[in-house]
C-alpha positions as CSV (number, residue, x, y, z in Angstrom):
1,M,60.6,131.3,-94.7
2,T,63.6,128.8,-94.4
3,P,62.9,125.5,-96.0
4,Y,63.0,122.5,-93.2
5,A,65.6,120.2,-94.0
6,N,63.4,116.9,-93.4
7,L,66.7,114.6,-92.8
8,S,63.9,111.9,-91.9
9,G,62.5,112.1,-95.5
10,N,59.2,112.2,-93.4
11,S,58.2,115.4,-91.5
12,G,54.8,117.3,-92.3
13,I,56.7,120.6,-92.1
14,Y,57.8,123.1,-95.1
15,G,59.7,125.5,-93.5
16,Y,60.0,128.1,-90.2
17,E,60.8,131.4,-89.2
18,I,62.5,132.3,-86.2
19,G,62.1,134.8,-84.5
20,D,63.9,136.6,-81.2
21,N,61.0,135.0,-79.0
22,Y,59.0,132.9,-81.2
23,I,59.1,130.4,-84.4
24,I,56.6,130.0,-86.9
25,I,56.3,126.2,-88.8
26,L,54.4,126.0,-91.9
27,F,53.6,122.5,-92.9
28,N,53.4,120.7,-96.0
29,S,49.4,121.2,-95.9
30,G,49.6,125.1,-96.2
31,E,48.6,126.0,-92.5
32,S,51.1,127.8,-90.5
33,Y,51.1,128.4,-86.9
34,K,53.1,130.7,-84.5
35,Y,55.1,129.7,-81.3
36,S,56.0,131.7,-79.3
37,D,57.5,132.1,-75.4
38,I,53.8,133.4,-74.4
39,S,51.8,130.7,-75.9
40,A,54.8,127.8,-75.6
41,G,56.8,128.6,-72.7
42,M,60.7,129.9,-73.6
43,D,62.1,126.3,-73.5
44,I,59.6,124.5,-75.9
45,V,60.3,127.7,-78.4
46,E,64.2,127.0,-78.0
47,E,64.2,123.7,-78.4
48,M,62.2,123.8,-81.5
49,K,64.2,126.7,-82.9
50,L,67.3,123.8,-82.3
51,L,65.3,121.3,-84.3
52,A,64.1,123.5,-86.5
53,K,67.9,124.3,-87.8
54,Q,69.2,120.6,-86.8
55,G,66.4,119.6,-90.1
56,T,65.0,116.6,-87.7
57,G,62.8,115.7,-85.0
58,L,60.8,119.0,-85.1
59,H,57.3,117.3,-85.8
60,K,57.7,114.9,-83.6
61,F,58.5,116.8,-81.1
62,I,55.7,119.4,-82.0
63,N,53.1,116.4,-81.1
64,N,54.4,115.7,-78.2
65,Y,55.1,119.0,-76.5
66,A,53.3,122.0,-78.3
67,K,50.5,121.0,-80.1
68,N,48.3,123.4,-79.5
69,N,50.4,125.9,-77.3
70,Y,50.5,128.5,-80.5
71,E,49.1,132.1,-80.9
72,W,47.9,131.3,-84.3
């Protein structure tokens, strides 16, 4: 699991794992969710990957575009 940089300082995201067609998000609460091309859509997952690597904006993006579109 790669630690999330949290450049804004107020994200609820602890870390992430990127795969070819998915991203797993680990939240500070200890819960983790897998978002895939199938569950959330390829464009959404690719944007989540980009934001995760940038270390900012990921939590807001999830809340706005992918919140309940996870596999598990």
